[in-house]
KEVEX-778344 format. One record per residue (C-alpha): residue number from 0; residue in three letters; x, y, z. Coordinates in pm, whole numbers, plus 50000, padded with zeros to 5 digits. Layout:
# residues N
<drenlo k="NUM" r="ala" x="X" y="Y" z="Z"/>
...
***
This chain:
# residues 418
<drenlo k="0" r="met" x="52289" y="51080" z="50966"/>
<drenlo k="1" r="arg" x="52162" y="50796" z="51186"/>
<drenlo k="2" r="pro" x="51989" y="50951" z="51489"/>
<drenlo k="3" r="arg" x="51885" y="50742" z="51789"/>
<drenlo k="4" r="ser" x="51618" y="50977" z="51926"/>
<drenlo k="5" r="thr" x="51379" y="51258" z="51844"/>
<drenlo k="6" r="asp" x="51619" y="51500" z="52009"/>
<drenlo k="7" r="glu" x="51900" y="51394" z="51776"/>
<drenlo k="8" r="val" x="51668" y="51438" z="51476"/>
<drenlo k="9" r="arg" x="51585" y="51786" z="51608"/>
<drenlo k="10" r="thr" x="51954" y="51873" z="51637"/>
<drenlo k="11" r="ala" x="52030" y="51739" z="51289"/>
<drenlo k="12" r="leu" x="51749" y="51931" z="51119"/>
<drenlo k="13" r="ala" x="51830" y="52253" z="51306"/>
<drenlo k="14" r="leu" x="52186" y="52233" z="51172"/>
<drenlo k="15" r="cys" x="52069" y="52157" z="50818"/>
<drenlo k="16" r="his" x="51822" y="52445" z="50835"/>
<drenlo k="17" r="arg" x="52094" y="52681" z="50951"/>
<drenlo k="18" r="phe" x="52315" y="52597" z="50654"/>
<drenlo k="19" r="gly" x="52042" y="52544" z="50393"/>
<drenlo k="20" r="gln" x="52124" y="52175" z="50354"/>
<drenlo k="21" r="pro" x="51854" y="51958" z="50183"/>
<drenlo k="22" r="val" x="51764" y="51634" z="50364"/>
<drenlo k="23" r="val" x="51615" y="51309" z="50237"/>
<drenlo k="24" r="thr" x="51461" y="51071" z="50491"/>
<drenlo k="25" r="gln" x="51503" y="50696" z="50454"/>
<drenlo k="26" r="gly" x="51318" y="50412" z="50625"/>
<drenlo k="27" r="gly" x="51309" y="50057" z="50493"/>
<drenlo k="28" r="leu" x="51374" y="50162" z="50130"/>
<drenlo k="29" r="thr" x="51085" y="49952" z="50001"/>
<drenlo k="30" r="gly" x="50911" y="50237" z="49816"/>
<drenlo k="31" r="cys" x="50840" y="50217" z="49444"/>
<drenlo k="32" r="val" x="50846" y="50583" z="49335"/>
<drenlo k="33" r="gln" x="51209" y="50681" z="49407"/>
<drenlo k="34" r="gly" x="51104" y="50923" z="49682"/>
<drenlo k="35" r="ala" x="51383" y="50816" z="49920"/>
<drenlo k="36" r="val" x="51664" y="50813" z="49662"/>
<drenlo k="37" r="ala" x="51907" y="51093" z="49744"/>
<drenlo k="38" r="ser" x="52105" y="51304" z="49501"/>
<drenlo k="39" r="gly" x="52468" y="51394" z="49558"/>
<drenlo k="40" r="gln" x="52362" y="51726" z="49709"/>
<drenlo k="41" r="glu" x="52125" y="51584" z="49970"/>
<drenlo k="42" r="val" x="52205" y="51454" z="50318"/>
<drenlo k="43" r="ile" x="52042" y="51120" z="50403"/>
<drenlo k="44" r="leu" x="51873" y="51090" z="50741"/>
<drenlo k="45" r="ser" x="51811" y="50724" z="50822"/>
<drenlo k="46" r="leu" x="51573" y="50624" z="51103"/>
<drenlo k="47" r="glu" x="51704" y="50266" z="51125"/>
<drenlo k="48" r="arg" x="51835" y="50313" z="51482"/>
<drenlo k="49" r="met" x="51501" y="50446" z="51609"/>
<drenlo k="50" r="asn" x="51349" y="50098" z="51629"/>
<drenlo k="51" r="ala" x="51202" y="50072" z="51979"/>
<drenlo k="52" r="ile" x="50850" y="49955" z="52056"/>
<drenlo k="53" r="glu" x="50803" y="50185" z="52355"/>
<drenlo k="54" r="ala" x="50467" y="50069" z="52489"/>
<drenlo k="55" r="ile" x="50167" y="49851" z="52415"/>
<drenlo k="56" r="asp" x="49843" y="49935" z="52595"/>
<drenlo k="57" r="ala" x="49637" y="49616" z="52576"/>
<drenlo k="58" r="val" x="49340" y="49780" z="52749"/>
<drenlo k="59" r="gly" x="49328" y="50089" z="52530"/>
<drenlo k="60" r="gly" x="49434" y="49900" z="52219"/>
<drenlo k="61" r="thr" x="49731" y="50118" z="52125"/>
<drenlo k="62" r="ala" x="50103" y="50088" z="52062"/>
<drenlo k="63" r="thr" x="50361" y="50365" z="52081"/>
<drenlo k="64" r="val" x="50659" y="50299" z="51855"/>
<drenlo k="65" r="gln" x="50957" y="50476" z="51706"/>
<drenlo k="66" r="ala" x="50952" y="50538" z="51333"/>
<drenlo k="67" r="gly" x="51224" y="50284" z="51248"/>
<drenlo k="68" r="val" x="51029" y="49985" z="51383"/>
<drenlo k="69" r="thr" x="50955" y="49738" z="51105"/>
<drenlo k="70" r="leu" x="50597" y="49648" z="51029"/>
<drenlo k="71" r="gln" x="50661" y="49281" z="51105"/>
<drenlo k="72" r="ala" x="50819" y="49360" z="51442"/>
<drenlo k="73" r="leu" x="50510" y="49556" z="51545"/>
<drenlo k="74" r="gln" x="50278" y="49284" z="51418"/>
<drenlo k="75" r="glu" x="50462" y="49021" z="51619"/>
<drenlo k="76" r="ala" x="50474" y="49232" z="51935"/>
<drenlo k="77" r="ala" x="50100" y="49295" z="51912"/>
<drenlo k="78" r="arg" x="50027" y="48928" z="51843"/>
<drenlo k="79" r="ala" x="50220" y="48831" z="52157"/>
<drenlo k="80" r="gln" x="49952" y="49016" z="52353"/>
<drenlo k="81" r="asp" x="49661" y="48873" z="52151"/>
<drenlo k="82" r="leu" x="49628" y="49195" z="51954"/>
<drenlo k="83" r="leu" x="49642" y="49276" z="51584"/>
<drenlo k="84" r="phe" x="49814" y="49559" z="51405"/>
<drenlo k="85" r="ala" x="49603" y="49541" z="51094"/>
<drenlo k="86" r="leu" x="49828" y="49694" z="50829"/>
<drenlo k="87" r="asp" x="49986" y="49419" z="50619"/>
<drenlo k="88" r="leu" x="50214" y="49440" z="50316"/>
<drenlo k="89" r="gly" x="50433" y="49198" z="50130"/>
<drenlo k="90" r="ala" x="50734" y="49406" z="50243"/>
<drenlo k="91" r="arg" x="50638" y="49364" z="50611"/>
<drenlo k="92" r="gly" x="50984" y="49240" z="50707"/>
<drenlo k="93" r="ser" x="51168" y="49551" z="50594"/>
<drenlo k="94" r="cys" x="50925" y="49844" z="50559"/>
<drenlo k="95" r="thr" x="50907" y="50073" z="50862"/>
<drenlo k="96" r="ile" x="50621" y="50236" z="51051"/>
<drenlo k="97" r="gly" x="50757" y="50583" z="50976"/>
<drenlo k="98" r="gly" x="50761" y="50503" z="50607"/>
<drenlo k="99" r="asn" x="50413" y="50353" z="50630"/>
<drenlo k="100" r="val" x="50293" y="50682" z="50781"/>
<drenlo k="101" r="ala" x="50479" y="50898" z="50529"/>
<drenlo k="102" r="thr" x="50328" y="50712" z="50233"/>
<drenlo k="103" r="asn" x="49989" y="50633" z="50394"/>
<drenlo k="104" r="ala" x="50049" y="50265" z="50318"/>
<drenlo k="105" r="gly" x="49760" y="50038" z="50223"/>
<drenlo k="106" r="gly" x="49811" y="49668" z="50158"/>
<drenlo k="107" r="ile" x="49579" y="49371" z="50174"/>
<drenlo k="108" r="asn" x="49356" y="49458" z="50474"/>
<drenlo k="109" r="val" x="49235" y="49802" z="50367"/>
<drenlo k="110" r="leu" x="48890" y="49666" z="50286"/>
<drenlo k="111" r="arg" x="48825" y="49594" z="50655"/>
<drenlo k="112" r="tyr" x="49062" y="49814" z="50853"/>
<drenlo k="113" r="gly" x="49143" y="50109" z="50629"/>
<drenlo k="114" r="met" x="49476" y="50252" z="50521"/>
<drenlo k="115" r="met" x="49753" y="50365" z="50756"/>
<drenlo k="116" r="arg" x="49570" y="50694" z="50807"/>
<drenlo k="117" r="ala" x="49289" y="50506" z="50982"/>
<drenlo k="118" r="leu" x="49535" y="50328" z="51214"/>
<drenlo k="119" r="val" x="49729" y="50633" z="51339"/>
<drenlo k="120" r="leu" x="49597" y="50798" z="51656"/>
<drenlo k="121" r="gly" x="49887" y="51034" z="51716"/>
<drenlo k="122" r="leu" x="50243" y="51105" z="51616"/>
<drenlo k="123" r="glu" x="50553" y="51307" z="51681"/>
<drenlo k="124" r="ala" x="50743" y="51477" z="51400"/>
<drenlo k="125" r="val" x="51032" y="51716" z="51358"/>
<drenlo k="126" r="leu" x="50980" y="52011" z="51124"/>
<drenlo k="127" r="ala" x="51239" y="52150" z="50885"/>
<drenlo k="128" r="asp" x="51381" y="52403" z="51134"/>
<drenlo k="129" r="gly" x="51411" y="52149" z="51416"/>
<drenlo k="130" r="thr" x="51080" y="52229" z="51585"/>
<drenlo k="131" r="val" x="50928" y="51919" z="51745"/>
<drenlo k="132" r="leu" x="50557" y="51870" z="51686"/>
<drenlo k="133" r="ser" x="50443" y="51626" z="51954"/>
<drenlo k="134" r="ser" x="50084" y="51510" z="51918"/>
<drenlo k="135" r="leu" x="50097" y="51161" z="52068"/>
<drenlo k="136" r="asn" x="49721" y="51130" z="52113"/>
<drenlo k="137" r="gln" x="49602" y="50788" z="52238"/>
<drenlo k="138" r="met" x="49226" y="50839" z="52204"/>
<drenlo k="139" r="leu" x="49004" y="50736" z="51918"/>
<drenlo k="140" r="lys" x="48807" y="51058" z="51966"/>
<drenlo k="141" r="asn" x="48979" y="51394" z="51998"/>
<drenlo k="142" r="asn" x="48810" y="51687" z="51825"/>
<drenlo k="143" r="ala" x="49006" y="51963" z="51999"/>
<drenlo k="144" r="gly" x="49100" y="52179" z="51703"/>
<drenlo k="145" r="tyr" x="49296" y="52081" z="51394"/>
<drenlo k="146" r="asp" x="49408" y="51719" z="51360"/>
<drenlo k="147" r="leu" x="49772" y="51804" z="51299"/>
<drenlo k="148" r="lys" x="49887" y="51446" z="51249"/>
<drenlo k="149" r="gln" x="49713" y="51452" z="50912"/>
<drenlo k="150" r="leu" x="49972" y="51705" z="50793"/>
<drenlo k="151" r="met" x="50233" y="51428" z="50810"/>
<drenlo k="152" r="ile" x="50041" y="51120" z="50695"/>
<drenlo k="153" r="gly" x="50085" y="51057" z="50323"/>
<drenlo k="154" r="thr" x="50299" y="51365" z="50264"/>
<drenlo k="155" r="glu" x="50614" y="51163" z="50190"/>
<drenlo k="156" r="gly" x="50842" y="51340" z="50436"/>
<drenlo k="157" r="thr" x="50803" y="51677" z="50265"/>
<drenlo k="158" r="leu" x="50650" y="51859" z="50564"/>
<drenlo k="159" r="gly" x="50830" y="51691" z="50855"/>
<drenlo k="160" r="ile" x="51010" y="51378" z="50967"/>
<drenlo k="161" r="val" x="50794" y="51141" z="51170"/>
<drenlo k="162" r="thr" x="50986" y="51008" z="51470"/>
<drenlo k="163" r="arg" x="50727" y="50836" z="51693"/>
<drenlo k="164" r="val" x="50375" y="50705" z="51628"/>
<drenlo k="165" r="val" x="50075" y="50593" z="51833"/>
<drenlo k="166" r="val" x="49886" y="50331" z="51635"/>
<drenlo k="167" r="arg" x="49556" y="50159" z="51688"/>
<drenlo k="168" r="leu" x="49545" y="49786" z="51766"/>
<drenlo k="169" r="his" x="49251" y="49549" z="51723"/>
<drenlo k="170" r="pro" x="49157" y="49223" z="51896"/>
<drenlo k="171" r="leu" x="49342" y="48932" z="51738"/>
<drenlo k="172" r="pro" x="49102" y="48721" z="51529"/>
<drenlo k="173" r="ser" x="49073" y="48361" z="51640"/>
<drenlo k="174" r="ser" x="48959" y="48224" z="51305"/>
<drenlo k="175" r="cys" x="49098" y="48263" z="50955"/>
<drenlo k="176" r="asn" x="48940" y="48117" z="50643"/>
<drenlo k="177" r="ala" x="49080" y="48165" z="50295"/>
<drenlo k="178" r="ala" x="49029" y="48038" z="49943"/>
<drenlo k="179" r="leu" x="49166" y="48087" z="49594"/>
<drenlo k="180" r="val" x="48878" y="48081" z="49347"/>
<drenlo k="181" r="ala" x="48852" y="48103" z="48969"/>
<drenlo k="182" r="leu" x="48588" y="48302" z="48781"/>
<drenlo k="183" r="glu" x="48490" y="48348" z="48417"/>
<drenlo k="184" r="ser" x="48411" y="48722" z="48402"/>
<drenlo k="185" r="phe" x="48473" y="49051" z="48578"/>
<drenlo k="186" r="asp" x="48100" y="49084" z="48647"/>
<drenlo k="187" r="gln" x="48126" y="48761" z="48844"/>
<drenlo k="188" r="val" x="48424" y="48903" z="49034"/>
<drenlo k="189" r="thr" x="48222" y="49206" z="49145"/>
<drenlo k="190" r="thr" x="47909" y="49002" z="49219"/>
<drenlo k="191" r="leu" x="48106" y="48763" z="49438"/>
<drenlo k="192" r="leu" x="48262" y="49059" z="49621"/>
<drenlo k="193" r="ser" x="47920" y="49207" z="49698"/>
<drenlo k="194" r="arg" x="47787" y="48874" z="49823"/>
<drenlo k="195" r="met" x="48088" y="48807" z="50043"/>
<drenlo k="196" r="gln" x="48083" y="49155" z="50192"/>
<drenlo k="197" r="arg" x="47716" y="49114" z="50277"/>
<drenlo k="198" r="asp" x="47705" y="48752" z="50391"/>
<drenlo k="199" r="leu" x="48033" y="48740" z="50582"/>
<drenlo k="200" r="ala" x="47896" y="49013" z="50811"/>
<drenlo k="201" r="gly" x="48200" y="49238" z="50811"/>
<drenlo k="202" r="thr" x="48464" y="48968" z="50853"/>
<drenlo k="203" r="leu" x="48595" y="48981" z="50494"/>
<drenlo k="204" r="ser" x="48947" y="49120" z="50531"/>
<drenlo k="205" r="ala" x="49105" y="49061" z="50189"/>
<drenlo k="206" r="tyr" x="48980" y="49027" z="49833"/>
<drenlo k="207" r="glu" x="49272" y="49013" z="49591"/>
<drenlo k="208" r="val" x="49206" y="48984" z="49218"/>
<drenlo k="209" r="met" x="49449" y="48849" z="48960"/>
<drenlo k="210" r="trp" x="49383" y="48865" z="48588"/>
<drenlo k="211" r="asn" x="49482" y="48556" z="48390"/>
<drenlo k="212" r="glu" x="49811" y="48704" z="48269"/>
<drenlo k="213" r="tyr" x="49926" y="48747" z="48628"/>
<drenlo k="214" r="val" x="49875" y="48380" z="48717"/>
<drenlo k="215" r="gln" x="50031" y="48272" z="48387"/>
<drenlo k="216" r="ala" x="50341" y="48482" z="48463"/>
<drenlo k="217" r="ala" x="50357" y="48383" z="48831"/>
<drenlo k="218" r="thr" x="50352" y="48010" z="48750"/>
<drenlo k="219" r="glu" x="50607" y="48013" z="48467"/>
<drenlo k="220" r="pro" x="50909" y="47784" z="48504"/>
<drenlo k="221" r="gly" x="51110" y="47914" z="48797"/>
<drenlo k="222" r="gly" x="50800" y="48061" z="48962"/>
<drenlo k="223" r="his" x="50522" y="47919" z="49177"/>
<drenlo k="224" r="arg" x="50350" y="47585" z="49138"/>
<drenlo k="225" r="ala" x="50007" y="47642" z="48990"/>
<drenlo k="226" r="pro" x="49746" y="47556" z="49259"/>
<drenlo k="227" r="met" x="49476" y="47504" z="48994"/>
<drenlo k="228" r="gly" x="49429" y="47537" z="48619"/>
<drenlo k="229" r="arg" x="49612" y="47833" z="48462"/>
<drenlo k="230" r="asp" x="49355" y="47924" z="48195"/>
<drenlo k="231" r="tyr" x="49072" y="48088" z="48388"/>
<drenlo k="232" r="pro" x="49013" y="48458" z="48307"/>
<drenlo k="233" r="phe" x="49012" y="48573" z="48671"/>
<drenlo k="234" r="tyr" x="49136" y="48449" z="49008"/>
<drenlo k="235" r="val" x="49045" y="48584" z="49351"/>
<drenlo k="236" r="met" x="49226" y="48528" z="49679"/>
<drenlo k="237" r="leu" x="48978" y="48601" z="49957"/>
<drenlo k="238" r="gln" x="49017" y="48580" z="50332"/>
<drenlo k="239" r="ala" x="48783" y="48627" z="50628"/>
<drenlo k="240" r="glu" x="48881" y="48655" z="50994"/>
<drenlo k="241" r="gly" x="48649" y="48621" z="51290"/>
<drenlo k="242" r="ala" x="48605" y="48519" z="51652"/>
<drenlo k="243" r="asp" x="48429" y="48180" z="51633"/>
<drenlo k="244" r="ala" x="48639" y="47923" z="51451"/>
<drenlo k="245" r="ala" x="48373" y="47655" z="51406"/>
<drenlo k="246" r="ala" x="48089" y="47884" z="51307"/>
<drenlo k="247" r="asp" x="48309" y="48102" z="51085"/>
<drenlo k="248" r="thr" x="48446" y="47801" z="50896"/>
<drenlo k="249" r="ala" x="48100" y="47657" z="50844"/>
<drenlo k="250" r="arg" x="47966" y="47986" z="50713"/>
<drenlo k="251" r="phe" x="48267" y="48044" z="50485"/>
<drenlo k="252" r="glu" x="48239" y="47698" z="50329"/>
<drenlo k="253" r="arg" x="47863" y="47733" z="50288"/>
<drenlo k="254" r="leu" x="47905" y="48063" z="50105"/>
<drenlo k="255" r="leu" x="48161" y="47907" z="49870"/>
<drenlo k="256" r="glu" x="47919" y="47624" z="49796"/>
<drenlo k="257" r="asp" x="47642" y="47877" z="49730"/>
<drenlo k="258" r="ala" x="47872" y="48062" z="49490"/>
<drenlo k="259" r="phe" x="47943" y="47738" z="49303"/>
<drenlo k="260" r="glu" x="47574" y="47660" z="49275"/>
<drenlo k="261" r="ala" x="47504" y="48014" z="49151"/>
<drenlo k="262" r="gly" x="47768" y="47975" z="48877"/>
<drenlo k="263" r="leu" x="47992" y="48250" z="49015"/>
<drenlo k="264" r="ile" x="48287" y="48022" z="49089"/>
<drenlo k="265" r="val" x="48418" y="47758" z="48849"/>
<drenlo k="266" r="asp" x="48705" y="47622" z="49059"/>
<drenlo k="267" r="ala" x="48847" y="47669" z="49408"/>
<drenlo k="268" r="val" x="49131" y="47570" z="49638"/>
<drenlo k="269" r="val" x="49060" y="47586" z="50012"/>
<drenlo k="270" r="pro" x="49372" y="47549" z="50230"/>
<drenlo k="271" r="lys" x="49351" y="47303" z="50518"/>
<drenlo k="272" r="ser" x="49655" y="47424" z="50710"/>
<drenlo k="273" r="glu" x="49848" y="47744" z="50778"/>
<drenlo k="274" r="ser" x="50128" y="47635" z="50545"/>
<drenlo k="275" r="glu" x="49881" y="47577" z="50262"/>
<drenlo k="276" r="arg" x="49723" y="47918" z="50324"/>
<drenlo k="277" r="arg" x="50063" y="48089" z="50316"/>
<drenlo k="278" r="ala" x="50150" y="47904" z="49993"/>
<drenlo k="279" r="leu" x="49839" y="48050" z="49828"/>
<drenlo k="280" r="trp" x="49928" y="48398" z="49949"/>
<drenlo k="281" r="glu" x="50279" y="48355" z="49810"/>
<drenlo k="282" r="leu" x="50124" y="48335" z="49464"/>
<drenlo k="283" r="arg" x="49983" y="48685" z="49515"/>
<drenlo k="284" r="glu" x="50260" y="48846" z="49720"/>
<drenlo k="285" r="asn" x="50581" y="48706" z="49572"/>
<drenlo k="286" r="phe" x="50610" y="48802" z="49206"/>
<drenlo k="287" r="glu" x="50985" y="48852" z="49173"/>
<drenlo k="288" r="ala" x="51029" y="48565" z="48926"/>
<drenlo k="289" r="met" x="50809" y="48730" z="48662"/>
<drenlo k="290" r="leu" x="51019" y="49048" z="48680"/>
<drenlo k="291" r="his" x="51362" y="48888" z="48660"/>
<drenlo k="292" r="gly" x="51555" y="48976" z="48347"/>
<drenlo k="293" r="arg" x="51272" y="49178" z="48193"/>
<drenlo k="294" r="thr" x="51229" y="49552" z="48156"/>
<drenlo k="295" r="thr" x="50920" y="49620" z="48367"/>
<drenlo k="296" r="phe" x="50733" y="49942" z="48438"/>
<drenlo k="297" r="leu" x="50535" y="49919" z="48764"/>
<drenlo k="298" r="tyr" x="50210" y="50102" z="48836"/>
<drenlo k="299" r="asp" x="49980" y="50154" z="49133"/>
<drenlo k="300" r="val" x="49648" y="50318" z="49041"/>
<drenlo k="301" r="ser" x="49298" y="50346" z="49181"/>
<drenlo k="302" r="leu" x="48960" y="50404" z="49023"/>
<drenlo k="303" r="pro" x="48593" y="50315" z="49081"/>
<drenlo k="304" r="ile" x="48536" y="49939" z="49061"/>
<drenlo k="305" r="arg" x="48268" y="49985" z="48794"/>
<drenlo k="306" r="glu" x="48532" y="50142" z="48565"/>
<drenlo k="307" r="met" x="48800" y="49874" z="48603"/>
<drenlo k="308" r="ala" x="48711" y="49636" z="48321"/>
<drenlo k="309" r="gly" x="48693" y="49916" z="48064"/>
<drenlo k="310" r="tyr" x="49009" y="50076" z="48199"/>
<drenlo k="311" r="val" x="49214" y="49757" z="48177"/>
<drenlo k="312" r="ala" x="49091" y="49696" z="47822"/>
<drenlo k="313" r="glu" x="49190" y="50049" z="47716"/>
<drenlo k="314" r="val" x="49533" y="50027" z="47878"/>
<drenlo k="315" r="arg" x="49601" y="49694" z="47709"/>
<drenlo k="316" r="ala" x="49498" y="49837" z="47372"/>
<drenlo k="317" r="asn" x="49730" y="50134" z="47428"/>
<drenlo k="318" r="ile" x="50021" y="49907" z="47521"/>
<drenlo k="319" r="ala" x="49961" y="49670" z="47229"/>
<drenlo k="320" r="glu" x="49956" y="49963" z="46986"/>
<drenlo k="321" r="arg" x="50301" y="50072" z="47104"/>
<drenlo k="322" r="trp" x="50457" y="49729" z="47160"/>
<drenlo k="323" r="pro" x="50262" y="49440" z="47000"/>
<drenlo k="324" r="gln" x="50473" y="49180" z="47182"/>
<drenlo k="325" r="ala" x="50427" y="49339" z="47527"/>
<drenlo k="326" r="arg" x="50281" y="49182" z="47841"/>
<drenlo k="327" r="cys" x="50041" y="49385" z="48056"/>
<drenlo k="328" r="ile" x="50001" y="49206" z="48389"/>
<drenlo k="329" r="val" x="49714" y="49324" z="48609"/>
<drenlo k="330" r="phe" x="49629" y="49239" z="48969"/>
<drenlo k="331" r="gly" x="49543" y="49421" z="49287"/>
<drenlo k="332" r="his" x="49337" y="49474" z="49598"/>
<drenlo k="333" r="met" x="49037" y="49579" z="49382"/>
<drenlo k="334" r="ala" x="48781" y="49584" z="49664"/>
<drenlo k="335" r="asp" x="48931" y="49916" z="49774"/>
<drenlo k="336" r="gly" x="48966" y="50040" z="49416"/>
<drenlo k="337" r="asn" x="49339" y="49962" z="49384"/>
<drenlo k="338" r="leu" x="49499" y="49793" z="49083"/>
<drenlo k="339" r="his" x="49865" y="49720" z="49013"/>
<drenlo k="340" r="leu" x="49996" y="49688" z="48659"/>
<drenlo k="341" r="phe" x="50326" y="49553" z="48533"/>
<drenlo k="342" r="val" x="50401" y="49661" z="48178"/>
<drenlo k="343" r="gln" x="50674" y="49456" z="48009"/>
<drenlo k="344" r="pro" x="50730" y="49605" z="47660"/>
<drenlo k="345" r="gly" x="50953" y="49324" z="47535"/>
<drenlo k="346" r="ala" x="51131" y="49575" z="47314"/>
<drenlo k="347" r="asp" x="51474" y="49733" z="47336"/>
<drenlo k="348" r="gly" x="51474" y="50103" z="47418"/>
<drenlo k="349" r="ala" x="51109" y="50117" z="47525"/>
<drenlo k="350" r="ala" x="51042" y="50455" z="47682"/>
<drenlo k="351" r="his" x="50898" y="50472" z="48032"/>
<drenlo k="352" r="ala" x="50716" y="50791" z="47932"/>
<drenlo k="353" r="asp" x="50524" y="50606" z="47658"/>
<drenlo k="354" r="ser" x="50414" y="50343" z="47906"/>
<drenlo k="355" r="asp" x="50310" y="50613" z="48154"/>
<drenlo k="356" r="ala" x="50091" y="50777" z="47892"/>
<drenlo k="357" r="ala" x="49925" y="50445" z="47812"/>
<drenlo k="358" r="val" x="49850" y="50370" z="48179"/>
<drenlo k="359" r="tyr" x="49779" y="50713" z="48329"/>
<drenlo k="360" r="gly" x="49599" y="50875" z="48038"/>
<drenlo k="361" r="pro" x="49277" y="50668" z="48066"/>
<drenlo k="362" r="leu" x="49246" y="50751" z="48437"/>
<drenlo k="363" r="arg" x="49146" y="51113" z="48378"/>
<drenlo k="364" r="ser" x="48805" y="51044" z="48225"/>
<drenlo k="365" r="arg" x="48739" y="50773" z="48484"/>
<drenlo k="366" r="his" x="48818" y="51001" z="48782"/>
<drenlo k="367" r="gly" x="49098" y="50772" z="48896"/>
<drenlo k="368" r="ser" x="49427" y="50833" z="49073"/>
<drenlo k="369" r="val" x="49784" y="50777" z="48956"/>
<drenlo k="370" r="ser" x="49873" y="50660" z="49307"/>
<drenlo k="371" r="ala" x="49658" y="50439" z="49524"/>
<drenlo k="372" r="glu" x="49908" y="50358" z="49799"/>
<drenlo k="373" r="his" x="50270" y="50415" z="49693"/>
<drenlo k="374" r="gly" x="50275" y="50793" z="49671"/>
<drenlo k="375" r="ile" x="50409" y="51030" z="49404"/>
<drenlo k="376" r="gly" x="50781" y="51055" z="49482"/>
<drenlo k="377" r="thr" x="50976" y="51172" z="49177"/>
<drenlo k="378" r="glu" x="50838" y="50925" z="48922"/>
<drenlo k="379" r="lys" x="50478" y="51052" z="48910"/>
<drenlo k="380" r="met" x="50526" y="51426" z="48950"/>
<drenlo k="381" r="asp" x="50436" y="51503" z="48589"/>
<drenlo k="382" r="trp" x="50109" y="51311" z="48624"/>
<drenlo k="383" r="leu" x="49983" y="51458" z="48952"/>
<drenlo k="384" r="gly" x="49747" y="51683" z="48757"/>
<drenlo k="385" r="val" x="49552" y="51380" z="48633"/>
<drenlo k="386" r="cys" x="49395" y="51334" z="48976"/>
<drenlo k="387" r="arg" x="49454" y="51665" z="49159"/>
<drenlo k="388" r="ser" x="49317" y="52003" z="49056"/>
<drenlo k="389" r="glu" x="49523" y="52323" z="49032"/>
<drenlo k="390" r="val" x="49355" y="52443" z="49349"/>
<drenlo k="391" r="glu" x="49452" y="52127" z="49536"/>
<drenlo k="392" r="ile" x="49813" y="52140" z="49417"/>
<drenlo k="393" r="gly" x="49825" y="52510" z="49503"/>
<drenlo k="394" r="met" x="49718" y="52433" z="49859"/>
<drenlo k="395" r="met" x="49984" y="52161" z="49881"/>
<drenlo k="396" r="arg" x="50245" y="52418" z="49779"/>
<drenlo k="397" r="ala" x="50110" y="52664" z="50038"/>
<drenlo k="398" r="leu" x="50147" y="52406" z="50315"/>
<drenlo k="399" r="lys" x="50499" y="52324" z="50199"/>
<drenlo k="400" r="gln" x="50591" y="52692" z="50199"/>
<drenlo k="401" r="ala" x="50445" y="52744" z="50546"/>
<drenlo k="402" r="leu" x="50620" y="52449" z="50714"/>
<drenlo k="403" r="asp" x="50939" y="52427" z="50506"/>
<drenlo k="404" r="pro" x="51000" y="52772" z="50351"/>
<drenlo k="405" r="lys" x="51356" y="52684" z="50248"/>
<drenlo k="406" r="gly" x="51239" y="52366" z="50072"/>
<drenlo k="407" r="leu" x="51487" y="52141" z="50254"/>
<drenlo k="408" r="leu" x="51280" y="51829" z="50333"/>
<drenlo k="409" r="asn" x="51264" y="51575" z="50050"/>
<drenlo k="410" r="pro" x="51286" y="51851" z="49789"/>
<drenlo k="411" r="gly" x="51160" y="51775" z="49440"/>
<drenlo k="412" r="arg" x="50916" y="51510" z="49557"/>
<drenlo k="413" r="ile" x="50539" y="51514" z="49485"/>
<drenlo k="414" r="phe" x="50562" y="51848" z="49302"/>
<drenlo k="415" r="ser" x="50838" y="52082" z="49191"/>
<drenlo k="416" r="ala" x="50945" y="52365" z="49421"/>
<drenlo k="417" r="arg" x="50820" y="52635" z="49181"/>
***
């Protein structure tokens, strides 16, 4: 089904509800947890035709868009009016706003602007029986009863299908300063983060950390050109955006010099043009070459920053015990507690379940989460209990039963029906 409007979504779901037909919603199909993959018994409802940017309010700083609008299209429309839609992901060209809402997407700017949840002011959604929930609030403050939009954000299409969204826009920054820096220890990574957050006065928008194995893999033959030496233990891509180009650049460069003098940074590359800046970001965002031709298990976890070094060491020990020849590639947003791991066993017949145990098991004692920004889908259902209590999961089931008693919307995602 490829509806063009909320009314057509309403009609479609009313028919499916009448006949007990399960429905799986699809957006840009960029998810990593198989949540939008349909079985032979499920109808697919695609929102690709609902791709209109209906309004941009430059005074109020909002945009009203249909769920099938791509992230990049919204970014460009906002930029044309000197505004910023702050969510940013590597999949910006194909992921959709509806999918971003359904998964509570994060990305590289969470440190400054928050996740998708912080950028949604209102939304419209169609419930399982065809009821239209329209809550297209445009105000930053609205405490009139329950905030019903939160029932749809991050719930992976299991409670309703988001059709239209009101998102928050910010003033477009007029300065952008970035650098790729190398560091010798994880303590230096966290110390530099604290200093930059304090001394950049709230303008730090991205702080991406790459362990050595990531840079080694990303700059293998067929990959990226190494912008600096490949043997440093840690690399950080940091970026600050502000409103005074000259003053912001001077402050950014001074802080980098201070970090050198303090022994926090051992090498750095500072781009002098937009093309050079994008080339540095490509190192972090485009990692397809390291995955090609290799069995790879992908992970998206979160945990307190103070626990990260010990966690990574334990995961690597677990992986090495199972597959001595394996690669465990670690990188992530870090400043918001999010790490990504690529486990490449390098062995025929390696079981995904064994890798899951090695990666998810150590999160329990560290009070971490098996999903930082990609959701649960079908892949992580068995591990939901690592980071959610029985009471929490019970309340999730109660909400599902209340809004979708027949279990027709994205069934078998997040948790089992029983």
